[in-house]
N, C-alpha and C positions, 0 to 999 in steps of 0.2 A: 689676485685677484681680476678677473676682467670687469674691465666696465658695466655689465650688466646685470653682474654679480654685484655690485658695486648701488649701482642704479637701487636695484630691487632689496636689495640691506636696508637701504637710507629709505624709501619710498614706504618698506611695510614700519617702518622702527616709529614718522611722521605719522604714518596713518593707526599706531597700537599707542600711541600721545595723546593725536585727537580724541580716539578712539576712550583711554581711557576720562580723557579730563572732562566727558560726556559720563559718564559712566558718577565722577566727583562729583558733576553742576547734579543730573536728578537723582539722587542718595541724595545731598543739601536739602537740595526744593521739598522729595519729598519725604523729609522728615527733620522740619526745620526747626534748631534750637535742642536736635540732638547733641548730648554727651560727645565729645572726640573719639572714645574709647571706645563706645556701644561701635561712631561709622567707623573708623576704623578695621574693625575686625569682621563688623560686613561686608568690608573693600576688600582685605586680607590686604594692607598697603603700609608700608612704616609712617611715622609723621613725619620725618625728615620730608617725604617723597610730597604724604598730605598736606601740607602749608604749602612748598610748592606750589600744585597749581593750585592751592586756596587764590596764593597773589595773584593767579592769572585769570583773579574773578574781582578785580577787586571795585569792578566799575557795572559789575552785576547790582541791581536791586533784588534782586531773585536772595541772592546770596548775599551781599555785602552793603551796610545802608550805615551812613552814614562815618566810616571804616571803625562799623565794627560787623562779620560773622556772622552767618542765622549758625550756628555754629560754638557745644558751651563746652568749657570745661571747668570743672565744680563748682558747675554752678553759674559761671560771669562769661561770658561772648567773650572769642576773640578778638579779639583788634588787632588790623595792621601792625602796629607796630611789633607788639607783642610776637603778628606772625616773625614779619622781620629780621625782629632780635638774636628768636629762634634760630631762625636759617644760619644767625650771621656766627652765632657760636656752632654753629655745627661744621661751618666750612672747613671741604679739605685742600687737598694745593694740586686733585687732581686738574687738563688740561681737558675743557667739556671737549663733547663728542660731537662728530660732524653733525648730528641727527639735531641735537641742540642748537648748533649752532644755526646749523641753515631756521632752524623756526626762530631763532635771534634775528639772523636777515631780515626775513619774513617781516617780522613782527616793525621791523626800520622800517624797515618800506613803504609799513602799512601808514605808518604814522607818520610818514612825512610824505602822506598825500596828498593833504593843502597846500603847499609848499613846492611842489609841483617834483618831486622826487630830493635827492641826497644826494653831493659830489661823490668820487673817491677817496675822497681822501678824510671824508667824515668817517664814510663807512670807517677805513682802517684805523683811525683816532674812535670810533664806538666799540670793535673788536680790539685796541688795545686795553682799551677796560675792562670788556670783557677778561680776557687775559689774568689780564694784573690779578681780575678777582679770581680770579682758581687755578693759577699757575704758579707757582716762587721760580722758574726758569721759562722770562719772558723771548718766542722768538724773534728774530729780525724783524726788521721789517719790509725787510722785498721777502722774508719769505710767510711774514701778514699777507702780502701784497695777492704772492702765487692761492695763500689756502684760500682767501676772496674768492677771486677769480676764479676755482676749484669752487667753492663754494651754490654763483649762480653759478656756473653748469648746475648741478646738484641740483640745485631747483627748479630752473627750465626744464632737466629730464622727467622729473615729478609733475608735469604740466603748466609750474606757477612762470613764465612765459616777463623777462622783467625787460623794458624796454632804456635800449643803452645808448649816453650819449649823443646826440649828431650835430648835427647848425642847429645852431640858437640855443641850446640846453644841453650843458654840460652835467647833466645829475641822470640817474640810475632811476629806473619809481617804478609800481609795477601799470603792464598792460592793462588801457584803459577796458575791453572786457572781460574783470574782479569786480570791474561795480552794477547796479543795477541799472538795465538795461532802457534806461528813463529819454526822451530831449527834453531840451536845454527848459520849455515850454514849461515839459507835463513835471522835472523836477519847483519851476518858481512858484510851479499852482500848488503842489506837496505841500513847499515850504509855506505858504499862503493860508493854508489850510490847523498849518501847529500854532500859531494866531490867535483861534479863538481856545485853544488852552490856558494859555499864559496867563498865573492866576488863579486859576483851575489845581482841583485834586490833579489834577495829569503835569502841571506847572512843570515839573523835576525833569521827570521822561519826556515829553514835550521839547524842552529844554535842551537834552543832550540830544539826541534825534537832528536838531534842529542843525547843531557843534556838526552833526557826524554829513547833514546835506553841504554846511558850507564846506568842510573838506575834499569833498567828490566828486561838488556842482559845481559849487561857483570859486572854484583856487585859481583855476585862469580870465574869472573876472571878480577881485577879491576886494569891488562895492556892491556890487547885487546886495547882495544880503542886507548888507545893511540900507544900499535904494530902500527895499521894500516895508523894510520896518520903521523909515521917518514916513515914504507916500504911500501905507494903510496900517490904518489901525482900527483896530476891534476895539467895540465898546458894547458892555455883559456885563449879569450877577457875577461879580467873582467873588476869588476870600483871603481875612481881612490876615490871615497862614495859610496859603500852602504848603508849604515843608511840611508844618505839624499833622495834618490826611497822609504825605505820600507816604509813609511806612504803610498803616491802616491802610491805606488803596491794597499798594503792596499782597499786604498776607491776605488781603479779601482772591485779590485776582486768584493770588498760587492756592488760597483754599475752596475757591467756584473749579478749577482746574482741574486739579488734586486730591477733590472730596473729602476734605477736612470738615469733621468739627472742631467749629474754633468759640470760645466765648469772647463776650461783647458785653459795652454796658454805655447802657442805651438811654438818652436823656427824649422825654416825650416832650408835644409842641409845650403842655404845663410844668415843663420848669422836673416832673419826675423820672430819678432814674435808677432803674432799675439794671444786671445783672442776667446773665441767659446762657445757653448754650443750644447754635444753631449750625444745622447743616446749610446756609449756604448755597443754591440753587443755580441757579441764573445772578448778574450784573445789568442791567439797563439804564440807562442814559436818555432821559423825557425832557423836552423842554427846558434844558439847563443843571437840570440837576439828577445825581445819581443816585439808586439803590440797588437793593439787593434783595432777591427772596429769598424765603427760607423756609423750609421745617421748618418747628416746633418739638423738640423733638415730645414733649413730656404731652404735652397738646396734640401732637398726630394732626398739626393744619401747618398751614401755609401763609407764612407776614410775610410782611415789604416793614421795609427798616431804609428809611434817608440814611443814607452816606455820612454827611455834613452832621447827622446826627449822632450818628457812635462816635466814643467819648477815647472806643482803647477796646483792641481784638489781640483778643492769645490765640497761637494756635497749637490747635493739639496735634498729637501723636497719630487719635483716632480716624477711624477713618469709615464713611457711608460704605452705601449702596446707591449709587444716585436713581430715584422715581422710573419705571422701563417708562410706564403711560406718562412724564410729566415732559409740558411744550412747553418752554418759555416764552415759545411765540401762540403762542395758545390761552397759555392763564393768563395773557396781559393786553389780549387781542382787542375783546372790545370795549376797556376801560379810558374814560377818558385822559387819568394820569399813569398809574398804573395803580391804584387802589381798584380793586374786586369785590367788598364788605357787600354789596347789592344788588340785585337784576339787574338784568337788561336790557333796557326802556326804551321808546321812540321822542328824540328832542326835535321840534321842532324852531328853528329863530328864522328873524326878517331881520334882518342886515339896516340900516339905510345907506342911503345915494351917496352918503359920502366917504364911506368905506368896502359897498360891496363887492365894487375891482376888487379890492384885494382881495377879498373875502372869496371868490370866482378864483382870485388866480390860487393860490394858496389853498392846500388840503392838513387842516388839523388833526384829521382820525380816516381809517381808512373808511370809514363807512358810510363818510358825507356824500351828498347825493342833493344836488339842485336840482328844490322842488317848484320852485316858481319866478320872473325875472318878474317887477311890477311897474305898470306904462310909468311911475316917477321915478324909474332909476338900486331901488334899494331888492334884496333880494331874497325866496324861505329855500333857507335848506333842513334836507333831515338828519339823526343823528341818528344812531341804535350804540351807544352808548351805556354801561356803569360805572362806578363811581363817579355821583352824580355833588359832591361834595367836593371832586375839584376843578368841573365843571365848573361849579357854582365862582369859584372866586375868579378863576376867566374870561368868564363873562358879565363880571361889578367892571376886569380892565376896559369893557368899550363902554361902560358908562351907557349916556342917549340914544346911542349908535347899535347898539343890539335889542328887540324885545322878540321872550320870551312866550311863545306860542302854543307850546307843547313839554308834561303835562300841566295840571293847574298845579301842580304842589311843589316843582320847578315854580314858576310864574310866581306862588302865592314867595315863596322865597326869595326871589328877588326883590318882590315889595317889601319885602318888611328889612330889609338889608338896607333900602331906600329909602325908608323912614330912620330908620337907624343914626342911619351915614346922613339921612336932613338932616336930627335932629341937634348934633352934635355941632352945628354950624348955624340951631337958629340964635339966634338975642345974638349976633356978632358984628 
């Protein structure tokens, strides 16, 4: 067989494997907690092959969470240990074919990006391990060496370039073009932005992303990420147990992107707990809090739920049609926070000279306009907003440095709240 035919066959085989993996991923993502027999029937795939692909998704939160796959067998979720045990029991003595070896080689090189690559001898050891687990007839070491050289050549023929050992570097590694095109400064800035999500709902995902950045961009400066963590500190409201919310948030994202109905258990501010079926239309992050905007089927209305008040999320296999006339941006556009349960109103606020500079620098709402700058340094701004109950809470944080000029009913509410606060401290 000529070299061109070999390259074509290997390239096609790798492409087919990638396409099948994408199909498996999509099927599980769109049908979470589906019974394995139904998935096998839909994919027209054998159990052994399917389990092999599952192990490739262990690090994917949409597929595998805390060692459990989003696939069920006899009502129970498949576990990583269970899948590995099954595959071990099905192991045969056939030698891995070239396409499988090339994928194995690529993954080996990719895993070692943070270490600047891998030596040839380390590749040999890994190949010996691979062959020992798949063949009782282990080739001689010289044959394995020639096999590796051929596999590297085949890898490059399908467009994945491997940097060979050179002066000062004795390792094989993937060429940098397979990393995002970011400068060191850009990578550092993005890395710093991930610090904002520590101990929040996104803690688990952002932590994994930070590790990937450390591998990809700081492998030649291993102390850089440590320096960033030591010299840049983010302070803000965080969760006591972010891991508790991670699984729920992952399910919410899956439901929003794939238009799945979900059943949630929700606790209201007064402690009342209820269960309901909702159609999640979008997620909103505003002033440090995540919300999901959803349609409630039995009420035919849109409601907003704080994610940190959702006690549990159960994905269903029931899909809904996204309302063609619904726009998340327009739905929350005029609200101060995310609630839209009142009319849009004109609000005028007067900020003291002590905070006027900050108010003029920051935009708190898209309708915000400076109406007047007074001689004493204070500033009057206007807003056209709804959701005044949320605005009221924000105004109370400013204390004596803000005065509500309009509307009169909001001014009266702030006065009543101030009196209630004062009563708590009177006589102490």
